[in-house]
C-alpha positions, 0 to 999 in steps of 0.5 A: 500499499505504501508503494501505491501511495508513492506511485500516486504522489509521483504521478501527481508531481508529474501531473497530467496535461492536455491541450486542444484548439478550437480554430473557428471560435466566433468573435462577438461583434460590436454594434454600430448602434450605440444603444445596443453596444458591445453585447456579451456572449455566454454559454447557455448552461453552467459548467458545475465543478464538483466539491471533490475537485477541491482535492485537485489542483486544476489550471486552465490556460486559454489563449486566443488569437485576435486580442485586438478584437475580442476577449474571453472570460470566465464568470460565476454561474450567478452572472446568468441571473443578471444577464441571461443569454438568449437562444443565440448565447447573447446577453443584453449586458455589456463588459462593465455589466459583468465585470463584478462576476469575473473570475478569470480573463475579461476585456482587459486581458491581452489574448490569454487567461489563467484560471485556477479551477475551484468548485462551483458554477461557472459560465464562459463568456466572450465579447468584442472590442469597439469596431470588431465585426463578426469573424472568428479566431482561433482558441487554444486551450491547455489544462493541467491537473495535479493532486492539491498540495495537501493531498500530496503531503498526506499521501506521502506521509502515508507512503513513508509510514506504511513503507516503514511499517513494512520494513519493520515487519520484514526486518524487526528492529528489536531482533537486530538490536538483540543480535548486537547486544548479545555479541 
């Protein structure tokens, strides 16, 4: 069992990383009509991160190819109450209206965001900058997963104690000490 704990800790230190690209992600256009402005696009459903994920250290890095024309962000799921998306994924809100809900990214980011994923509900948002039209951009996503530091420390301690216990059972220290005392 100690060996299994040690292998899990080593695997966590190495971690798991995956990446993918989405070559045709739309840039949300800004309207020429000042009353409409630069509306924000939002995913239609929440992305729920279960509470058990607090045992993991998950980092998501997102890079997009057209930072001068558009932006991407992550908001808490409660943003959908104030700015619900329509059937096309567009809200009636602008970037300033969702700023209080931003967890990562947003209009001030210059082409990338880094998000430390924690338990809760989230939605992805995107928007355009003034003058941007309907077009697409490439988005690259990298996800890195490790066990949290707390879990790694607990598993390391368990591995050491289990390996010491196994060593004691295989080669009892008392018997070895008795041999040296008797000689």
